[in-house]
C-alpha positions as CSV (number, residue, x, y, z in Angstrom):
1,M,-14.9,14.9,-17.1
2,S,-11.4,14.5,-18.5
3,K,-9.2,11.6,-17.4
4,T,-6.2,12.4,-15.2
5,E,-2.9,11.6,-16.9
6,I,-0.6,9.6,-14.7
7,K,3.1,10.1,-15.6
8,W,5.8,7.6,-14.8
9,L,9.6,7.6,-14.6
10,D,11.3,5.3,-17.0
11,T,13.0,3.4,-14.3
12,P,12.7,3.0,-10.5
13,E,14.5,5.6,-8.4
14,K,17.7,4.4,-6.7
15,H,16.1,4.7,-3.2
16,D,13.3,2.3,-4.1
17,Y,15.7,-0.7,-4.0
18,P,16.8,-0.1,-0.3
19,A,13.1,0.4,0.6
20,A,12.2,-2.8,-1.1
21,E,15.1,-4.6,0.6
22,S,13.9,-3.3,4.0
23,Y,10.4,-4.5,3.5
24,L,11.4,-7.9,2.0
25,S,13.7,-8.5,4.9
26,L,10.7,-8.7,7.2
27,I,9.3,-11.6,5.1
28,Y,12.3,-13.5,3.8
29,D,15.8,-14.6,4.9
30,V,18.8,-12.4,4.0
31,Q,20.0,-14.5,1.1
32,T,16.6,-14.6,-0.5
33,V,16.3,-10.8,-0.2
34,V,19.7,-10.2,-1.8
35,T,18.7,-12.5,-4.7
36,F,15.4,-10.7,-5.2
37,I,17.0,-7.3,-5.2
38,E,19.6,-8.3,-7.7
39,Q,16.9,-9.9,-9.9
40,L,14.8,-6.7,-9.6
41,K,17.7,-4.5,-10.6
42,Q,18.2,-6.6,-13.8
43,A,14.6,-7.2,-14.6
44,P,13.1,-5.5,-17.7
45,M,10.4,-2.9,-17.3
46,T,6.9,-4.3,-17.9
47,K,3.3,-3.1,-17.1
48,F,0.3,-4.6,-15.4
49,K,-3.1,-3.1,-14.7
50,A,-3.6,-1.6,-11.2
51,K,-6.6,-3.8,-10.6
52,D,-4.5,-7.0,-11.4
53,I,-1.6,-6.0,-9.1
54,F,-4.1,-5.2,-6.4
55,R,-5.9,-8.6,-6.8
56,A,-2.6,-10.6,-7.1
57,S,-1.2,-9.0,-3.9
58,G,-4.2,-9.8,-1.8
59,L,-3.6,-6.5,0.1
60,S,-6.3,-4.1,1.2
61,L,-6.6,-0.9,-0.8
62,L,-5.5,2.2,1.2
63,G,-7.8,5.2,0.9
64,I,-7.0,8.9,0.5
65,S,-7.1,9.2,4.3
66,N,-3.6,7.6,4.2
67,S,-1.0,10.4,4.1
68,R,1.3,8.6,1.7
69,V,-1.5,7.8,-0.7
70,E,-2.6,11.4,-0.5
71,R,0.9,12.6,-1.2
72,D,1.1,10.4,-4.3
73,R,-2.4,11.6,-5.4
74,K,-1.1,15.1,-5.2
75,K,1.9,14.3,-7.3
76,I,-0.4,12.8,-10.0
77,L,-2.6,15.9,-10.0
78,D,0.5,18.1,-10.2
79,G,1.7,16.2,-13.2
80,Q,4.8,14.8,-11.4
81,A,6.1,11.4,-12.6
82,L,5.9,8.5,-10.2
83,S,8.5,5.8,-9.8
84,P,7.6,2.3,-11.1
85,L,6.7,-0.5,-8.7
86,L,9.0,-3.3,-7.6
87,L,7.1,-6.6,-7.4
88,V,8.2,-10.1,-6.3
89,R,6.3,-13.3,-7.2
90,D,5.8,-15.4,-4.1
91,T,5.1,-18.7,-5.7
92,V,4.8,-20.5,-2.4
93,N,1.9,-18.4,-1.3
94,S,0.6,-17.7,-4.8
95,K,0.8,-13.9,-4.4
96,V,2.6,-10.9,-5.7
97,V,4.5,-9.0,-3.0
98,I,4.6,-5.3,-3.6
99,A,8.2,-4.8,-2.5
100,D,8.1,-1.0,-3.2
101,G,5.2,1.1,-4.4
102,Y,2.2,0.0,-2.4
103,H,1.1,3.6,-1.8
104,R,1.7,4.6,-5.4
105,M,-0.4,1.7,-6.6
106,C,-3.2,2.6,-4.2
107,A,-3.1,6.3,-5.4
108,V,-3.2,5.2,-9.1
109,Y,-6.1,2.7,-8.4
110,G,-8.1,5.6,-7.0
111,F,-7.9,7.4,-10.3
112,E,-8.2,4.5,-12.7
113,E,-8.2,0.8,-11.8
114,D,-7.5,-0.1,-15.5
115,S,-4.4,2.1,-15.5
116,N,-1.2,0.3,-16.7
117,I,1.5,0.6,-14.0
118,P,5.1,0.3,-15.0
119,C,7.0,-2.1,-12.8
120,K,9.8,-4.6,-12.5
121,I,8.9,-8.1,-11.4
122,C,10.9,-11.1,-10.5
């Protein structure tokens, strides 16, 4: 059985930053969120394995029964490029916060847990 190729955009899409800001504002105060978003915009692209992001986040893995995960799985199967993840290091709680891209990460993990996922992290 051949391995499914997962394609990625070179940079996060513009709408990913407001989505990350919305999510982060549930966790952090306004000034902290503004700082994180500016840091993410300026951060270089890097890559981490899906399994490592999953473990570092401490989140539950969403299955294909989740409509957003299924949508991203279909994109992968159709050869469409996904947007990189936006990650924040929460040093106080020793976790990585997936500010944007949780469903994409879950979709990719379902294909290959060792897959390198492009992301920006601050």
